N, CA, C and O of each residue as an XYZ file, in Angstrom:
468
protein
N     -16.514    -25.346     22.035
C     -16.040    -24.037     21.589
C     -16.622    -23.698     20.223
O     -16.984    -22.550     19.966
N     -16.713    -24.700     19.344
C     -17.233    -24.464     18.001
C     -18.672    -23.945     18.064
O     -19.037    -23.031     17.324
N     -19.494    -24.535     18.956
C     -20.875    -24.068     19.094
C     -20.911    -22.602     19.514
O     -21.736    -21.828     19.028
N     -20.021    -22.231     20.410
C     -19.930    -20.846     20.864
C     -19.579    -19.925     19.698
O     -20.204    -18.880     19.514
N     -18.580    -20.316     18.918
C     -18.142    -19.497     17.785
C     -19.207    -19.398     16.709
O     -19.346    -18.352     16.074
N     -19.962    -20.468     16.493
C     -20.972    -20.477     15.435
C     -22.121    -19.513     15.691
O     -22.821    -19.138     14.750
N     -22.331    -19.108     16.921
C     -23.436    -18.193     17.200
C     -23.107    -16.742     16.827
O     -23.985    -15.880     16.874
N     -21.861    -16.468     16.459
C     -21.458    -15.106     16.108
C     -21.227    -14.989     14.605
O     -20.271    -15.559     14.079
N     -22.094    -14.256     13.911
C     -21.952    -14.124     12.454
C     -20.596    -13.589     12.014
O     -20.092    -13.978     10.960
N     -20.002    -12.706     12.802
C     -18.702    -12.152     12.425
C     -17.644    -13.257     12.337
O     -16.870    -13.306     11.381
N     -17.617    -14.134     13.331
C     -16.638    -15.231     13.322
C     -16.907    -16.196     12.171
O     -15.973    -16.707     11.553
N     -18.190    -16.444     11.884
C     -18.525    -17.315     10.744
C     -18.040    -16.665      9.443
O     -17.465    -17.337      8.588
N     -18.270    -15.381      9.301
C     -17.833    -14.682      8.085
C     -16.311    -14.710      7.952
O     -15.792    -14.839      6.844
N     -15.600    -14.593      9.061
C     -14.136    -14.657      9.024
C     -13.650    -16.008      8.501
O     -12.586    -16.105      7.890
N     -14.439    -17.036      8.749
C     -14.087    -18.375      8.256
C     -14.684    -18.651      6.875
O     -14.629    -19.777      6.381
N     -15.255    -17.610      6.255
C     -15.900    -17.721      4.939
C     -17.051    -18.711      4.938
O     -17.287    -19.413      3.954
N     -17.757    -18.756      6.049
C     -18.941    -19.592      6.160
C     -20.168    -18.720      5.941
O     -20.116    -17.511      6.171
N     -21.262    -19.314      5.502
C     -22.477    -18.522      5.260
C     -23.008    -17.900      6.557
O     -22.901    -18.485      7.635
N     -23.576    -16.716      6.425
C     -24.203    -16.033      7.556
C     -25.580    -15.554      7.119
O     -25.851    -15.426      5.925
N     -26.442    -15.293      8.084
C     -27.789    -14.815      7.775
C     -27.760    -13.395      7.219
O     -28.649    -13.000      6.465
N     -26.757    -12.646      7.586
C     -26.599    -11.265      7.119
C     -25.115    -10.937      7.112
O     -24.307    -11.687      7.659
N     -24.757     -9.821      6.494
C     -23.361     -9.389      6.474
C     -23.041     -8.728      7.809
O     -23.642     -7.709      8.151
N     -22.110     -9.286      8.563
C     -21.764     -8.686      9.861
C     -21.216     -7.266      9.691
O     -20.616     -6.927      8.670
N     -21.439     -6.460     10.709
C     -21.008     -5.063     10.695
C     -20.065     -4.837     11.868
O     -20.321     -5.285     12.985
N     -18.966     -4.131     11.595
C     -18.048     -3.743     12.663
C     -17.494     -2.376     12.337
O     -17.533     -1.935     11.188
N     -16.984     -1.715     13.339
C     -16.420     -0.379     13.175
C     -14.984     -0.350     13.654
O     -14.620     -0.988     14.642
N     -14.194      0.393     12.941
C     -12.852      0.680     13.427
C     -12.943      1.867     14.370
O     -13.968      2.548     14.404
N     -11.906      2.123     15.124
C     -11.935      3.182     16.125
C     -12.265      4.550     15.543
O     -12.885      5.370     16.219
N     -11.859      4.813     14.292
C     -12.118      6.125     13.708
C     -13.613      6.410     13.631
O     -14.032      7.566     13.700
N     -14.401      5.379     13.490
C     -15.839      5.565     13.352
C     -16.465      6.078     14.646
O     -17.562      6.637     14.609
N     -15.809      5.907     15.772
C     -16.362      6.362     17.040
C     -15.946      7.753     17.441
O     -16.399      8.260     18.467
N     -15.101      8.380     16.662
C     -14.559      9.687     17.064
C     -15.613     10.783     17.178
O     -15.391     11.781     17.864
N     -16.732     10.617     16.530
C     -17.761     11.647     16.597
C     -18.618     11.497     17.854
O     -19.377     12.409     18.179
N     -18.520     10.381     18.566
C     -19.345     10.153     19.747
C     -18.953     11.102     20.881
O     -17.772     11.364     21.113
N     -19.961     11.607     21.576
C     -19.673     12.530     22.680
C     -18.896     11.833     23.792
O     -18.111     12.475     24.489
N     -19.104     10.523     23.967
C     -18.369      9.786     24.988
C     -16.871      9.759     24.665
O     -16.025      9.904     25.547
N     -16.572      9.572     23.385
C     -15.170      9.580     22.958
C     -14.568     10.965     23.179
O     -13.475     11.092     23.730
N     -15.278     11.990     22.752
C     -14.753     13.359     22.886
C     -14.548     13.736     24.350
O     -13.619     14.476     24.674
N     -15.405     13.234     25.233
C     -15.239     13.514     26.671
C     -13.956     12.873     27.195
O     -13.240     13.479     27.991
N     -13.666     11.656     26.753
C     -12.408     11.021     27.161
C     -11.203     11.765     26.595
O     -10.185     11.915     27.271
N     -11.319     12.228     25.355
C     -10.202     12.946     24.717
C      -9.900     14.255     25.422
O      -8.776     14.751     25.342
N     -10.881     14.826     26.111
C     -10.610     16.036     26.887
C      -9.742     15.725     28.106
O      -9.013     16.592     28.588
N      -9.821     14.497     28.601
C      -9.067     14.099     29.790
C      -7.741     13.430     29.452
O      -6.771     13.573     30.196
N      -7.685     12.703     28.340
C      -6.515     11.885     28.010
C      -6.033     12.172     26.600
O      -6.824     12.502     25.717
N      -4.745     12.046     26.398
C      -4.203     12.185     25.048
C      -4.544     10.934     24.246
O      -4.900      9.899     24.811
N      -4.434     11.038     22.947
C      -4.674      9.893     22.075
C      -3.747      8.743     22.457
O      -4.175      7.592     22.543
N      -2.483      9.060     22.682
C      -1.504      8.037     23.025
C      -1.826      7.377     24.365
O      -1.671      6.163     24.504
N      -2.269      8.155     25.349
C      -2.664      7.575     26.638
C      -3.815      6.595     26.464
O      -3.839      5.533     27.087
N      -4.766      6.957     25.616
C      -5.907      6.073     25.390
C      -5.486      4.792     24.679
O      -6.056      3.730     24.931
N      -4.505      4.877     23.804
C      -4.013      3.679     23.112
C      -3.244      2.758     24.050
O      -3.350      1.536     23.954
N      -2.480      3.339     24.946
C      -1.576      2.541     25.789
C      -2.205      2.052     27.092
O      -1.645      1.172     27.745
N      -3.333      2.591     27.477
C      -4.003      2.173     28.704
C      -5.079      1.150     28.329
O      -6.047      1.497     27.653
N      -4.922     -0.107     28.761
C      -5.873     -1.151     28.355
C      -7.326     -0.842     28.717
O      -8.231     -1.137     27.936
N      -7.556     -0.260     29.879
C      -8.931      0.050     30.284
C      -9.543      1.118     29.376
O     -10.689      0.999     28.943
N      -8.758      2.164     29.095
C      -9.272      3.216     28.206
C      -9.464      2.695     26.787
O     -10.468      3.003     26.144
N      -8.517      1.913     26.298
C      -8.632      1.350     24.944
C      -9.875      0.475     24.833
O     -10.587      0.531     23.830
N     -10.138     -0.330     25.854
C     -11.335     -1.180     25.844
C     -12.598     -0.324     25.874
O     -13.561     -0.602     25.159
N     -12.588      0.702     26.694
C     -13.757      1.581     26.791
C     -14.057      2.246     25.444
O     -15.207      2.274     25.007
N     -13.034      2.774     24.797
C     -13.226      3.432     23.499
C     -13.648      2.424     22.435
O     -14.467      2.736     21.570
N     -13.091      1.219     22.496
C     -13.457      0.176     21.538
C     -14.946     -0.145     21.639
O     -15.615     -0.327     20.622
N     -15.462     -0.215     22.860
C     -16.848     -0.642     23.065
C     -17.876      0.470     22.935
O     -19.070      0.183     22.850
N     -17.456      1.721     22.915
C     -18.417      2.828     22.828
C     -19.379      2.701     21.659
O     -20.588      2.807     21.868
N     -18.902      2.477     20.430
C     -19.870      2.335     19.330
C     -20.763      1.101     19.491
O     -21.920      1.117     19.072
N     -20.237      0.042     20.091
C     -21.038     -1.176     20.279
C     -22.140     -0.963     21.303
O     -23.186     -1.607     21.230
N     -21.916     -0.061     22.260
C     -22.954      0.245     23.243
C     -24.103      1.030     22.617
O     -25.226      0.995     23.119
N     -23.832      1.725     21.539
C     -24.835      2.575     20.889
C     -25.565      1.921     19.733
O     -26.750      2.169     19.513
N     -24.852      1.088     19.000
C     -25.403      0.524     17.762
C     -25.358     -1.000     17.806
O     -24.566     -1.591     18.540
N     -26.215     -1.620     17.014
C     -26.221     -3.083     16.930
C     -25.103     -3.504     15.976
O     -25.292     -3.575     14.762
N     -23.949     -3.777     16.552
C     -22.778     -4.178     15.775
C     -22.384     -5.602     16.150
O     -22.728     -6.094     17.224
N     -21.672     -6.240     15.265
C     -21.253     -7.618     15.493
C     -19.842     -7.717     16.062
O     -19.499     -8.718     16.692
N     -19.037     -6.711     15.851
C     -17.654     -6.760     16.321
C     -17.090     -5.342     16.329
O     -17.675     -4.415     15.768
N     -15.959     -5.204     16.969
C     -15.249     -3.925     16.984
C     -13.766     -4.217     16.831
O     -13.283     -5.276     17.231
N     -13.068     -3.288     16.261
C     -11.620     -3.418     16.131
C     -11.000     -2.680     17.305
O     -11.358     -1.537     17.587
N     -10.082     -3.328     17.981
C      -9.499     -2.772     19.201
C      -8.881     -1.402     18.938
O      -8.152     -1.205     17.966
N      -9.189     -0.475     19.818
C      -8.693      0.886     19.713
C      -7.189      0.894     19.930
O      -6.695      0.475     20.977
N      -6.482      1.370     18.938
C      -5.039      1.526     19.017
C      -4.599      2.348     17.818
O      -5.419      2.986     17.159
N      -3.321      2.332     17.542
C      -2.788      3.025     16.381
C      -1.735      2.141     15.746
O      -1.020      1.417     16.439
N      -1.641      2.200     14.449
C      -0.709      1.345     13.718
C       0.748      1.600     14.105
O       1.594      0.724     13.928
N       1.046      2.776     14.625
C       2.426      3.110     14.976
C       2.804      2.752     16.413
O       3.964      2.917     16.790
N       1.879      2.274     17.213
C       2.170      1.943     18.608
C       3.330      0.959     18.743
O       4.186      1.173     19.602
N       3.407     -0.119     17.935
C       4.550     -1.039     18.097
C       5.906     -0.385     17.846
O       6.925     -0.888     18.319
N       5.937      0.713     17.118
C       7.207      1.388     16.839
C       7.582      2.412     17.902
O       8.693      2.942     17.889
N       6.684      2.688     18.801
C       6.838      3.814     19.718
C       8.081      3.742     20.597
O       8.726      4.770     20.801
N       8.437      2.606     21.112
C       9.474      2.543     22.133
C      10.887      2.797     21.620
O      11.651      3.496     22.286
N      11.262      2.262     20.474
C      12.657      2.370     20.038
C      12.846      2.999     18.669
O      13.969      3.349     18.306
N      11.797      3.146     17.919
C      11.994      3.559     16.532
C      11.536      4.982     16.269
O      12.122      5.669     15.432
N      10.506      5.440     16.960
C       9.991      6.777     16.693
C      10.625      7.769     17.666
O      10.560      7.593     18.882
N      11.237      8.808     17.112
C      11.915      9.800     17.948
C      10.932     10.835     18.492
O      11.012     11.199     19.665
N      10.000     11.319     17.654
C       9.047     12.328     18.082
C       7.816     11.665     18.673
O       7.361     10.644     18.157
N       7.269     12.221     19.745
C       6.021     11.661     20.281
C       4.849     11.981     19.356
O       4.933     12.886     18.526
N       3.779     11.246     19.501
C       2.558     11.531     18.763
C       2.032     12.867     19.248
O       2.518     13.299     20.293
N       1.121     13.564     18.640
C       0.446     13.238     17.405
C       1.121     13.810     16.167
O       0.553     13.756     15.076
N       2.324     14.356     16.317
C       3.004     14.864     15.132
C       3.362     13.696     14.219
O       3.294     12.535     14.623
N       3.733     14.009     13.019
C       4.146     12.946     12.108
C       5.368     12.257     12.677
O       6.259     12.919     13.209
N       5.427     10.942     12.574
C       6.556     10.236     13.188
C       7.876     10.544     12.503
O       7.953     10.667     11.280
N       8.899     10.663     13.313
C      10.260     10.813     12.818
C      10.959      9.500     13.148
O      11.417      9.295     14.272
N      11.036      8.632     12.177
C      11.580      7.305     12.421
C      13.097      7.401     12.417
O      13.721      7.536     11.364
N      13.687      7.330     13.617
C      15.133      7.505     13.739
C      15.888      6.188     13.636
O      17.118      6.193     13.590
N      15.191      5.069     13.599
C      15.836      3.769     13.385
C      15.072      3.049     12.277
O      14.275      2.157     12.564
N      15.300      3.418     11.024
C      14.564      2.764      9.939
C      14.846      1.263      9.912
O      15.925      0.809     10.292
N      13.876      0.525      9.465
C      14.033     -0.930      9.384
C      14.712     -1.262      8.065
O      14.122     -1.122      6.994
N      15.971     -1.707      8.160
C      16.746     -2.067      6.972
C      17.070     -3.551      6.912
O      17.631     -4.022      5.923
N      16.726     -4.291      7.956
C      17.051     -5.714      7.958
C      16.013     -6.464      8.783
O      15.153     -5.854      9.418
N      16.100     -7.784      8.768
C      15.202     -8.609      9.571
C      15.510     -8.502     11.056
O      14.715     -8.944     11.885
N      16.630     -7.933     11.396
C      17.072     -7.834     12.772
C      16.118     -6.980     13.622
O      15.791     -7.368     14.744
N      15.679     -5.852     13.122
C      14.863     -4.933     13.920
C      13.486     -5.525     14.225
O      13.065     -5.470     15.380
N      12.761     -6.088     13.252
C      11.481     -6.709     13.643
C      11.663     -7.811     14.688
O      10.835     -7.948     15.588
N      12.732     -8.595     14.580
C      12.995     -9.637     15.578
C      13.267     -9.008     16.936
O      12.796     -9.512     17.955
N      14.025     -7.909     16.962
C      14.327     -7.222     18.222
C      13.035     -6.678     18.854
O      12.841     -6.780     20.065
N      12.162     -6.104     18.028
C      10.895     -5.599     18.543
C      10.056     -6.724     19.131
O       9.447     -6.562     20.188
N      10.025     -7.859     18.452
C       9.261     -9.004     18.924
C       9.743     -9.419     20.308
O       8.933     -9.633     21.211
N      11.046     -9.533     20.477
C      11.602     -9.942     21.767
C      11.366     -8.870     22.827
O      11.121     -9.191     23.990
N      11.437     -7.619     22.437
C      11.233     -6.519     23.360
C       9.812     -6.564     23.923
O       9.620     -6.359     25.122
N       8.815     -6.829     23.079
C       7.435     -6.865     23.534
C       7.154     -8.130     24.340
O       6.273     -8.126     25.200
N       7.880     -9.199     24.081
C       7.720    -10.400     24.893
C       8.223    -10.161     26.308
O       7.652    -10.665     27.275
N       9.298     -9.386     26.420
C       9.874     -9.094     27.733
C       9.069     -8.086     28.506
O       9.183     -7.994     29.728
N       8.237     -7.312     27.790
C       7.340     -6.387     28.446
C       7.853     -5.019     28.580
O       7.168     -4.153     29.124
């Protein structure tokens, strides 16, 4: 496994090991200008693309198909984990957090909720 990991500069850089060059990766926002992304957005909402694994993978890989990149950050949104029980308003409006996190109880509840599926 180590030999496999060593062939990828991004993984070496993550371990603070020397690399031949500085690895390059893009977050999902960097792909928004691509016509492939815009074509998907005409068919699906942002939230649908985040929650559908096939669409999320497709959007994640779009910039990698076009440019020589070393890695990509999985297409999603930082608020997705809060979507089921904490956010009252659906995206893309600003979130209305109707169950603010005031104790360690809520993160633990979310963890168990996602384990159960």
